[in-house]
Backbone as numpy.savetxt, mean C-alpha at the origin, in Angstrom:
# Nx Ny Nz CAx CAy CAz Cx Cy Cz
-1.22 3.85 -19.52 -2.00 3.40 -18.08 -2.58 3.38 -17.71
-3.63 2.40 -17.63 -5.36 2.82 -17.43 -5.75 2.49 -16.20
-5.26 1.35 -15.92 -5.52 1.28 -14.23 -5.08 2.21 -13.46
-4.43 3.07 -14.02 -4.54 4.71 -12.78 -4.84 5.64 -12.94
-5.84 5.63 -13.92 -6.76 6.76 -14.10 -7.67 6.97 -12.82
-8.45 6.27 -12.23 -9.20 6.22 -10.84 -8.32 7.08 -10.27
-6.59 6.99 -9.50 -6.22 7.44 -9.00 -6.08 8.85 -9.55
-5.44 9.13 -10.95 -5.23 10.80 -11.39 -6.51 11.54 -11.37
-7.56 10.95 -11.25 -8.85 11.43 -10.67 -9.89 11.62 -9.47
-9.00 11.19 -8.69 -8.85 11.36 -7.39 -9.08 12.21 -6.78
-9.33 12.67 -5.62 -8.94 13.50 -4.83 -7.74 12.89 -3.76
-7.57 11.90 -3.76 -6.11 11.98 -2.84 -4.71 12.63 -3.39
-4.23 12.50 -1.72 -3.46 13.05 -1.79 -2.04 12.87 -2.42
-0.80 13.81 -2.54 0.16 13.39 -2.96 0.77 11.70 -2.38
1.21 11.44 -1.35 1.42 10.54 -0.52 0.87 9.03 -0.82
-1.02 9.21 -0.88 -1.17 8.36 -1.00 -1.26 7.48 -2.58
-1.01 8.69 -3.23 -0.69 8.28 -4.70 0.12 7.60 -4.97
1.73 8.28 -4.72 2.75 7.46 -4.30 2.97 5.85 -3.77
1.82 6.16 -2.94 2.26 3.99 -2.20 1.02 3.47 -2.85
0.18 4.14 -3.61 -0.74 3.33 -4.37 0.46 2.84 -5.68
0.68 3.36 -6.01 1.03 3.46 -7.81 2.70 2.05 -7.32
3.37 2.70 -6.30 4.11 1.38 -4.85 3.27 -0.05 -4.97
2.22 -0.11 -4.50 1.99 -1.56 -4.30 1.16 -1.46 -5.43
1.15 -1.14 -6.92 0.49 -1.65 -7.90 1.62 -2.19 -8.76
2.89 -1.56 -8.54 4.24 -2.30 -9.11 4.35 -3.43 -8.28
4.34 -3.66 -6.63 4.58 -4.78 -6.48 4.11 -6.12 -6.23
3.10 -5.36 -7.01 1.34 -6.57 -7.19 1.82 -7.58 -7.87
1.13 -9.07 -6.68 1.10 -10.04 -8.28 -0.36 -10.00 -9.27
-0.24 -10.97 -10.15 -0.90 -10.82 -10.92 -2.94 -10.63 -9.88
-2.48 -11.26 -8.96 -4.13 -10.74 -8.02 -4.04 -10.20 -7.26
-3.34 -9.13 -7.65 -3.65 -7.55 -6.60 -3.00 -7.21 -5.00
-2.58 -8.86 -5.09 -1.92 -8.69 -3.27 -0.66 -8.52 -3.37
0.09 -7.98 -2.58 1.89 -7.41 -2.16 1.88 -7.67 -0.94
2.93 -7.59 0.00 3.22 -7.53 1.11 4.38 -6.84 2.05
5.37 -6.01 0.98 6.08 -4.81 1.41 5.89 -4.14 3.17
6.71 -4.35 3.74 6.74 -4.22 4.74 6.80 -2.24 5.41
6.63 -1.48 5.83 6.17 -0.19 5.77 7.34 0.49 6.07
8.45 -0.43 6.66 9.90 0.29 6.84 10.54 0.21 4.91
10.27 -0.66 4.70 10.67 -1.02 2.90 10.04 0.09 2.22
8.95 0.13 1.89 8.33 0.80 1.30 8.71 2.75 1.75
8.78 3.17 3.19 9.60 4.38 3.18 10.67 4.56 2.61
11.54 3.68 2.90 13.35 3.35 2.00 12.89 3.64 1.09
12.26 3.00 -0.01 13.03 3.05 -1.36 11.67 4.06 -2.30
10.72 5.35 -1.26 10.09 5.96 -1.55 10.81 7.37 -1.09
11.37 7.33 -0.19 12.16 7.88 0.89 11.22 9.32 1.26
10.08 8.67 1.60 9.22 8.93 3.06 9.17 8.21 4.39
8.96 9.30 4.97 8.80 8.45 6.64 8.12 7.47 6.89
8.16 7.10 7.79 7.29 5.20 7.99 5.87 6.14 8.38
5.83 7.56 9.33 4.49 7.87 9.41 3.55 8.46 8.58
4.64 8.71 7.49 3.93 9.35 6.05 3.05 8.00 5.85
4.28 6.58 5.37 3.15 5.37 4.51 2.34 5.09 5.17
2.23 5.41 6.72 0.90 4.36 7.31 -0.32 5.43 6.96
-0.06 7.01 7.01 -0.61 7.51 6.88 -1.20 7.52 4.97
-0.76 7.13 4.67 -1.34 6.78 2.83 -1.82 5.83 2.49
-1.03 4.65 3.70 -1.95 3.59 3.40 -3.24 3.47 4.13
-3.26 4.24 5.07 -4.93 4.36 5.76 -5.99 5.22 5.27
-5.26 6.08 4.52 -6.06 6.99 3.31 -6.51 5.66 2.53
-5.63 5.26 1.86 -6.49 4.35 0.74 -6.98 3.25 0.91
-7.14 2.69 2.15 -7.89 1.61 2.78 -9.52 2.41 2.94
-9.35 3.80 3.63 -10.78 4.06 3.77 -11.80 4.18 2.21
-10.46 4.98 1.52 -11.18 5.26 -0.32 -11.21 3.99 -1.06
-11.28 2.44 -0.01 -11.58 1.24 -0.85 -10.94 0.77 -1.73
-9.84 1.49 -1.93 -8.45 0.82 -2.74 -7.66 -0.06 -2.45
-7.68 -0.15 -1.54 -6.83 -1.33 -0.53 -7.76 -2.04 1.05
-7.03 -3.04 0.35 -7.85 -3.94 2.24 -6.47 -4.11 2.54
-6.04 -4.12 3.68 -4.82 -4.43 4.89 -5.34 -5.74 5.47
-4.46 -6.75 5.36 -4.50 -7.77 6.41 -3.43 -8.11 6.96
-3.44 -8.37 8.59 -2.18 -8.66 9.14 -1.79 -10.20 8.59
-0.54 -10.13 8.81 0.27 -11.88 8.46 0.46 -12.03 10.17
0.62 -13.47 10.47 1.67 -13.55 11.66 2.76 -15.00 10.84
4.23 -14.86 11.54 4.67 -16.34 11.80 4.29 -16.99 12.54
4.94 -18.18 12.06 4.57 -19.66 12.87 5.28 -19.28 14.30
5.79 -18.41 14.75 5.96 -18.25 15.84 5.02 -17.35 17.00
4.11 -16.94 16.17 3.18 -16.12 16.55 3.66 -14.58 16.69
4.57 -13.95 16.29 5.03 -12.81 15.92 4.49 -12.25 14.97
4.49 -10.84 14.94 3.60 -10.36 13.34 4.85 -10.31 12.52
4.18 -10.51 10.85 4.87 -10.05 10.02 4.48 -8.99 9.16
4.48 -8.91 8.12 4.50 -7.71 7.14 2.75 -7.69 6.91
2.23 -6.71 6.81 1.12 -7.10 6.13 1.06 -7.21 4.93
-0.06 -7.98 4.19 -0.78 -8.26 3.57 -1.49 -6.70 2.84
-1.10 -6.33 1.25 -1.96 -5.37 0.75 -2.82 -5.91 -0.53
-3.87 -6.03 -0.73 -4.84 -6.33 -1.76 -5.58 -5.31 -2.77
-4.75 -5.04 -3.87 -5.47 -3.79 -4.60 -7.07 -4.19 -4.72
-7.65 -3.31 -4.92 -9.17 -3.15 -5.26 -9.55 -3.17 -6.28
């Protein structure tokens, strides 16, 4: 699992590490995935606010880019996360 070496040796907290691994597990070959925060929280047995903080940590560290997605009717959809 060489792709986790940067995470293993980082100063990231455990919540950011587990969310990164979740995203990596769900990403396509280009590093993109779009799970909802509610889904991530449920599957990892974390609170939604903990997942949001973890995603913010990952974005600040430059490990994940977050892009908002919109439905055809103009309502907000789940975010697109791209592993960098």
